[in-house]
C-alpha positions as CSV (number, residue, x, y, z in Angstrom):
1,M,0.2,-0.1,-0.2
2,S,1.1,3.3,-1.0
3,A,1.9,6.0,0.8
4,R,-1.1,7.9,-0.7
5,D,-3.7,5.3,0.1
6,M,-2.4,4.6,3.4
7,Y,-3.3,8.3,4.4
8,A,-6.5,8.0,2.2
9,A,-7.5,5.0,4.4
10,R,-6.8,6.8,8.0
11,A,-8.6,9.8,6.8
12,A,-11.6,7.6,5.4
13,G,-11.5,5.8,9.3
14,F,-12.1,9.1,11.2
15,I,-14.2,10.7,8.6
16,G,-17.0,7.0,8.9
17,R,-15.8,7.3,13.5
18,Y,-16.4,10.9,14.0
19,I,-18.5,12.4,11.0
20,T,-21.9,11.3,11.5
21,A,-24.9,12.6,9.4
22,A,-26.4,14.7,12.5
23,R,-23.0,16.1,13.2
24,F,-22.5,17.1,9.7
25,I,-25.7,18.5,9.6
26,G,-25.0,20.6,13.1
27,V,-21.6,21.9,11.6
28,M,-23.4,23.3,8.5
29,A,-26.4,24.9,10.4
30,A,-23.1,26.4,12.2
31,V,-21.6,28.3,8.8
32,C,-24.8,29.2,7.8
33,F,-25.6,31.3,10.8
34,L,-22.6,32.7,11.1
35,I,-21.9,33.6,6.7
36,A,-25.6,35.5,7.5
37,W,-24.8,36.9,10.5
38,N,-21.8,38.3,9.1
39,R,-23.4,39.4,5.9
40,D,-27.0,39.5,6.9
41,M,-28.3,36.9,4.4
42,A,-32.0,36.0,5.1
43,L,-31.9,33.2,2.9
44,L,-28.8,31.7,5.2
45,Y,-30.9,32.5,7.7
46,G,-33.6,30.4,6.5
47,L,-31.7,27.8,5.6
48,C,-29.7,27.5,9.5
49,A,-33.2,27.4,11.0
50,L,-34.5,24.7,8.1
51,L,-31.2,22.7,9.4
52,I,-32.3,23.1,13.0
53,A,-35.8,21.7,12.6
54,L,-34.6,18.8,10.7
55,L,-32.1,17.6,13.6
56,L,-34.7,18.7,16.2
57,V,-37.4,16.2,14.5
58,S,-34.7,13.8,14.0
59,W,-34.1,13.9,17.9
60,G,-37.9,13.8,18.8
61,L,-39.7,11.9,16.6
62,P,-38.2,8.8,17.6
63,F,-39.0,9.3,21.3
64,W,-42.4,9.8,20.2
65,A,-42.7,6.7,17.9
66,L,-41.5,4.5,21.2
67,R,-43.2,6.0,24.1
68,R,-46.2,3.5,23.8
69,L,-44.3,0.7,22.6
70,R,-44.3,-2.8,24.3
71,I,-42.8,-6.1,23.5
72,V,-44.3,-10.2,23.6
73,R,-41.8,-12.4,23.1
74,H,-40.9,-16.2,23.6
75,Q,-38.6,-18.8,22.5
76,V,-39.6,-20.4,19.3
77,G,-38.5,-24.4,18.7
78,T,-35.7,-26.1,20.3
79,A,-32.0,-24.4,20.5
80,R,-29.0,-26.1,20.6
81,A,-25.5,-24.9,22.2
82,G,-23.6,-23.4,19.1
83,G,-26.7,-22.8,16.9
84,Q,-29.4,-20.4,17.1
85,V,-32.2,-19.5,18.8
86,S,-35.7,-18.4,17.5
87,I,-37.3,-15.9,19.2
88,S,-40.9,-14.6,18.4
89,Y,-41.4,-10.7,19.0
90,R,-45.0,-8.9,18.5
91,F,-45.2,-5.3,18.2
92,V,-47.7,-3.7,20.1
93,A,-48.2,0.2,19.6
94,S,-50.6,2.5,18.6
95,R,-49.1,3.8,15.6
96,P,-47.1,2.3,12.6
97,L,-43.1,1.8,13.5
98,Y,-39.9,1.9,10.9
99,F,-36.5,1.9,11.3
100,L,-36.3,-0.2,14.8
101,T,-33.2,-1.6,15.7
102,V,-34.2,-4.9,18.8
103,T,-31.0,-5.6,20.7
104,E,-30.7,-8.8,23.2
105,R,-27.9,-9.9,25.0
106,I,-28.0,-14.0,24.9
107,R,-25.6,-16.1,27.6
108,G,-22.1,-16.2,26.7
109,A,-22.7,-14.0,23.4
110,E,-21.8,-10.6,23.1
111,S,-25.0,-8.0,22.4
112,Q,-26.9,-9.0,19.1
113,S,-28.8,-6.7,16.9
114,H,-31.6,-6.1,14.4
115,F,-32.4,-4.1,12.4
116,I,-36.2,-3.9,11.3
117,P,-37.1,-1.3,8.2
118,H,-41.1,-2.0,9.3
119,A,-42.1,-3.8,12.6
120,D,-45.8,-5.2,11.7
121,L,-48.3,-4.8,14.2
122,R,-50.6,-7.7,13.0
123,E,-48.0,-10.7,12.6
124,P,-45.5,-11.6,15.0
125,Q,-41.9,-11.5,13.5
126,T,-38.8,-14.3,14.6
127,L,-35.3,-13.1,14.6
128,L,-32.3,-15.3,15.2
129,Y,-29.9,-15.4,17.6
130,H,-26.3,-17.3,18.0
131,A,-26.7,-19.1,21.6
132,P,-23.5,-20.7,22.0
133,Q,-23.3,-22.2,25.2
134,R,-26.5,-24.3,26.8
135,G,-28.7,-23.0,29.8
136,V,-32.2,-22.1,30.9
137,F,-31.8,-18.3,31.4
138,E,-34.0,-15.4,31.4
139,L,-33.9,-13.0,28.8
140,S,-32.8,-9.4,29.9
141,A,-34.6,-6.1,29.2
142,S,-34.6,-5.5,25.3
143,E,-33.2,-2.7,23.9
144,V,-35.2,-0.8,21.0
145,S,-33.8,1.8,19.0
146,S,-35.2,3.5,16.4
147,S,-33.6,6.7,13.8
148,W,-37.4,7.4,12.4
149,P,-37.7,9.1,10.4
150,F,-34.7,10.1,8.5
151,G,-32.1,8.0,10.1
152,F,-29.5,10.9,10.8
153,I,-30.3,10.0,14.9
154,R,-31.1,7.2,16.4
155,Q,-32.4,6.7,20.2
156,K,-32.7,4.1,22.5
157,R,-34.5,3.0,25.1
158,R,-35.5,-0.5,27.5
159,V,-39.0,-0.6,26.1
160,A,-42.0,-2.8,27.9
161,V,-41.4,-6.6,27.3
162,S,-42.9,-9.4,28.4
163,P,-40.4,-12.1,30.9
164,A,-38.9,-14.6,28.5
165,T,-37.0,-18.1,29.1
166,V,-34.9,-18.9,26.5
167,T,-33.2,-23.1,26.8
168,V,-30.5,-23.9,25.1
169,V,-29.8,-27.8,25.0
170,P,-26.6,-29.0,25.1
171,R,-24.8,-30.1,21.2
172,V,-25.6,-34.1,20.7
173,H,-22.9,-35.3,18.6
174,R,-23.4,-38.6,16.1
175,I,-21.9,-41.8,17.4
176,N,-21.2,-44.8,14.8
177,R,-20.3,-47.4,17.1
178,L,-18.4,-47.8,20.9
179,P,-16.4,-50.2,21.7
180,Q,-17.0,-53.4,23.1
181,T,-16.5,-54.3,26.7
182,H,-17.3,-58.6,26.1
183,A,-15.4,-59.7,23.2
184,E,-17.3,-63.0,23.5
185,H,-20.8,-61.1,22.8
186,A,-22.1,-62.1,19.6
187,V,-24.1,-58.6,19.0
188,M,-21.9,-55.4,18.8
189,E,-22.8,-52.3,19.9
190,G,-25.0,-50.7,17.1
191,A,-26.0,-53.7,15.4
192,D,-30.1,-54.6,14.6
193,S,-31.3,-55.2,18.6
194,F,-33.7,-58.3,16.7
195,L,-30.5,-60.0,15.6
196,S,-30.0,-61.3,19.0
197,R,-33.3,-62.7,19.4
198,G,-32.4,-66.2,18.9
199,L,-29.9,-66.2,21.3
200,Q,-29.9,-64.9,24.3
201,S,-33.4,-62.8,24.6
202,E,-36.5,-63.1,26.1
203,F,-40.1,-62.0,24.7
204,A,-40.8,-58.5,26.4
205,G,-44.3,-57.7,24.7
206,V,-46.2,-55.1,22.4
207,R,-46.1,-51.9,22.1
208,P,-48.1,-49.1,19.5
209,Y,-46.2,-49.3,16.0
210,R,-43.9,-46.2,14.9
211,D,-42.4,-45.1,12.0
212,G,-39.6,-46.6,10.9
213,D,-40.6,-50.2,12.6
214,S,-40.3,-53.3,10.5
215,M,-43.0,-55.0,9.3
216,K,-41.9,-58.4,9.9
217,H,-42.1,-57.7,13.7
218,V,-45.9,-57.0,14.1
219,H,-47.8,-58.7,15.9
220,W,-50.8,-59.4,13.6
221,G,-53.0,-61.3,16.3
222,A,-52.9,-58.6,18.6
223,S,-53.3,-55.8,16.1
224,A,-56.3,-57.7,14.6
225,R,-57.5,-57.8,18.3
226,R,-57.1,-53.5,18.7
227,Q,-57.4,-52.6,15.8
228,S,-54.4,-50.7,15.3
229,L,-50.4,-51.8,14.4
230,V,-49.0,-53.4,17.3
231,V,-44.9,-54.7,17.6
232,R,-42.9,-57.4,19.3
233,E,-40.5,-55.5,21.8
234,Y,-37.6,-58.1,23.5
235,H,-35.1,-58.1,26.0
236,S,-32.0,-58.7,24.5
237,F,-29.1,-60.1,27.1
238,D,-26.5,-60.0,24.6
239,R,-26.5,-56.0,24.9
240,P,-26.0,-55.0,28.4
241,S,-27.2,-52.0,29.6
242,W,-25.9,-48.6,30.3
243,L,-24.8,-46.5,33.6
244,M,-23.5,-43.3,32.9
245,V,-22.2,-40.9,35.8
246,L,-21.2,-37.1,35.3
247,D,-19.0,-35.0,37.7
248,A,-21.0,-32.1,39.0
249,R,-19.5,-31.0,42.0
250,A,-18.9,-27.1,42.7
251,G,-15.3,-26.4,41.9
252,V,-14.2,-29.4,39.4
253,N,-14.7,-27.6,36.3
254,I,-12.0,-26.3,34.4
255,G,-11.9,-24.1,31.3
256,E,-14.6,-21.2,30.7
257,G,-18.1,-21.2,29.5
258,A,-18.8,-23.6,26.5
259,D,-15.2,-24.2,26.5
260,S,-15.2,-25.8,29.6
261,F,-15.2,-29.8,31.0
262,F,-18.1,-29.9,32.4
263,E,-20.1,-28.4,29.3
264,Y,-17.8,-31.7,27.3
265,S,-19.2,-33.7,29.6
266,L,-23.0,-32.7,29.1
267,E,-22.6,-33.1,25.4
268,I,-21.1,-36.0,25.6
269,A,-23.9,-37.8,28.1
270,A,-26.2,-36.2,25.4
271,S,-24.8,-38.2,23.1
272,M,-24.7,-41.3,24.4
273,L,-28.4,-40.8,25.8
274,E,-29.2,-40.3,21.6
275,Y,-27.0,-43.4,20.7
276,A,-28.8,-45.6,22.8
277,R,-32.3,-44.1,22.3
278,Q,-31.7,-44.9,18.5
279,Q,-29.7,-48.5,19.0
280,G,-32.6,-49.3,22.2
281,I,-30.2,-49.4,24.3
282,R,-31.6,-49.0,28.1
283,M,-29.4,-46.4,29.6
284,L,-29.4,-44.6,33.2
285,L,-27.7,-40.8,33.7
286,Y,-27.0,-40.4,37.0
287,I,-25.6,-36.7,37.8
288,N,-24.1,-36.1,41.5
289,S,-25.3,-32.5,42.0
290,A,-26.6,-30.3,44.5
291,Q,-30.1,-32.2,43.4
292,P,-29.3,-35.1,41.9
293,V,-30.5,-36.4,38.8
294,R,-31.2,-39.4,37.4
295,L,-32.2,-40.1,33.8
296,A,-33.5,-43.3,32.7
297,I,-33.8,-43.9,28.6
298,E,-35.6,-47.1,27.6
299,P,-35.4,-49.1,24.2
300,G,-38.0,-47.7,22.3
301,A,-38.2,-43.6,23.6
302,P,-39.4,-42.0,20.9
303,N,-36.9,-39.0,21.4
304,S,-34.5,-37.8,23.5
305,L,-36.2,-34.1,23.6
306,E,-37.2,-34.3,27.4
307,Y,-34.0,-35.3,28.7
308,L,-31.7,-33.0,26.7
309,E,-34.0,-30.1,28.1
310,I,-33.1,-31.4,31.7
311,L,-29.7,-31.5,30.5
312,A,-29.8,-27.8,29.5
313,A,-31.0,-27.1,33.2
314,I,-28.1,-28.6,35.5
315,R,-25.8,-26.8,36.9
316,D,-22.5,-28.1,38.7
317,D,-23.2,-27.3,42.4
318,G,-22.9,-30.6,44.0
319,T,-20.9,-31.7,46.8
320,L,-21.3,-35.8,46.7
321,P,-17.1,-37.1,45.5
322,Y,-17.3,-38.5,42.0
323,Q,-15.7,-42.1,43.4
324,Q,-18.9,-42.2,45.9
325,A,-21.3,-41.2,43.5
326,V,-20.2,-43.8,41.1
327,T,-20.0,-46.9,43.4
328,Q,-23.6,-45.7,45.4
329,A,-24.9,-45.6,41.6
330,L,-23.3,-49.3,40.9
331,A,-24.7,-50.8,43.9
332,E,-28.5,-49.4,43.2
333,Q,-28.6,-51.9,39.9
334,S,-29.4,-55.2,39.9
335,D,-27.4,-56.0,37.1
336,S,-24.1,-55.7,35.8
337,P,-24.3,-52.2,33.2
338,V,-21.5,-51.0,31.1
339,L,-20.2,-48.1,33.2
340,I,-19.5,-45.0,31.9
341,T,-17.5,-42.0,33.0
342,V,-15.6,-38.6,32.3
343,R,-13.0,-37.4,34.3
344,R,-10.4,-34.7,34.2
345,D,-7.1,-36.9,33.9
346,S,-5.5,-35.6,38.1
347,Q,-8.6,-37.5,39.2
348,T,-8.8,-40.8,39.8
349,L,-11.3,-43.8,40.2
350,S,-11.3,-47.2,41.5
351,M,-13.8,-49.4,39.8
352,N,-14.3,-53.2,39.6
353,T,-17.0,-53.2,37.0
354,R,-18.3,-56.6,36.1
355,G,-20.0,-55.3,32.9
356,G,-16.9,-53.1,31.7
357,H,-16.4,-49.6,31.8
358,L,-16.0,-47.3,29.0
359,E,-14.1,-44.0,30.3
360,V,-13.5,-40.5,29.1
361,V,-10.9,-38.4,30.2
362,Y,-10.1,-35.0,29.7
363,N,-6.4,-33.8,29.6
364,D,-6.2,-31.0,32.6
365,A,-3.1,-29.4,31.0
366,S,-5.0,-28.8,27.5
367,F,-7.2,-26.0,29.4
368,E,-4.2,-24.2,30.1
369,T,-2.2,-24.2,27.1
370,P,-4.5,-25.7,24.2
371,M,-2.2,-25.6,21.4
372,G,0.2,-28.5,23.4
373,R,0.6,-32.1,21.7
374,Y,-2.0,-34.3,23.5
375,P,-3.0,-37.9,23.4
376,E,-6.3,-38.1,21.5
377,G,-8.6,-41.4,20.7
378,W,-9.8,-44.7,22.3
379,K,-7.2,-47.1,24.0
380,Q,-8.1,-50.7,25.6
381,Q,-6.3,-51.0,29.1
382,A,-8.1,-54.4,29.4
383,P,-10.5,-56.7,27.8
384,D,-13.4,-54.8,29.9
385,H,-11.9,-51.7,30.2
386,F,-11.6,-49.0,27.2
387,M,-10.4,-45.3,27.8
388,L,-10.9,-42.4,25.3
389,H,-8.7,-39.9,25.7
390,L,-9.3,-36.0,25.0
391,H,-8.2,-32.5,25.2
392,R,-9.3,-29.1,25.1
393,L,-9.4,-29.0,21.2
394,S,-11.1,-32.3,20.3
395,S,-13.6,-32.2,18.2
396,L,-16.3,-34.5,19.3
397,S,-17.8,-35.0,16.5
398,Q,-15.1,-35.9,14.6
399,V,-13.9,-38.4,17.8
400,L,-17.1,-39.5,19.0
401,S,-18.4,-40.0,15.0
402,S,-15.4,-42.0,13.9
């Protein structure tokens, strides 16, 4: 870049930053007044008065337009961390509204604004905001500004808004398959649960037909009696149940915001729940928060949204030691489930599990120096014990789907 271009860029930056339309009009009004005073020119007095009137109108009318504005807002649909949250707005006012800017602050993100050229008073309008972090939180008061009618001056004010709760559920990452903790099992994790019917399974009952069920599993006799399709269900002993325990103690979490150990743990738990639901695996998730959480997903569950909404509200405020929480959760099980744990590498667990153990371990140092070289991926510790090494910059979507 030449010296001339550099000076031109600096001048353009200075003008764009400090010379606004309102300031320019104000300067022009002052210049016209001074010239008219020295030369006694009535036309310039009139031009000065016109410019001052333009500034006064541009300053006062936005206040007048917003003085009785009310906003009714609510969340639309489901929002996932790292995605977008949809918020519906209904503007209540006595007159048409133009040139509005609505500003909201979503947890974990900077203030976000949307410009609305014309606010329809008859139909609600839906605006999208980036939602980087999981959680359930109340929206603060909306900040609304208007530059009507000329766009020279923008006036801001807080308007009356209805309370609005936003729920952002954890990310769910696709899992293709997981290590098998018992090599003697004939059915690999992720295979069709009905393949084991002739091996180690028993008839459990019938349930209503759902989209995606194979017609070969329809119980035609029961369907005829009920006048609606029902399918057979089986308990498969080749596919053991899962028990996942998360550590939600206060002070254990490291990292900040969405990029923290606890948030990653919840994303892994949400992904495991969805995988278990899709594969027809019975799974219990236990979280040792201040109010302990137990989520049980049964084979055939229609969706996992209810569980994700519960995970959205979880806080890391527990006091029960992780070792004790895992031991207690195992003692409550009547069978021998596959244990799934998530811990930091500075934590230790002493487990003697008969059903196998899938252990996710995060490297503590990676949260301080994320650019270092850290181990990543699955490693077999014993025939029934697999460990997944992760670090601060691990892509859960890539690791879990590989």
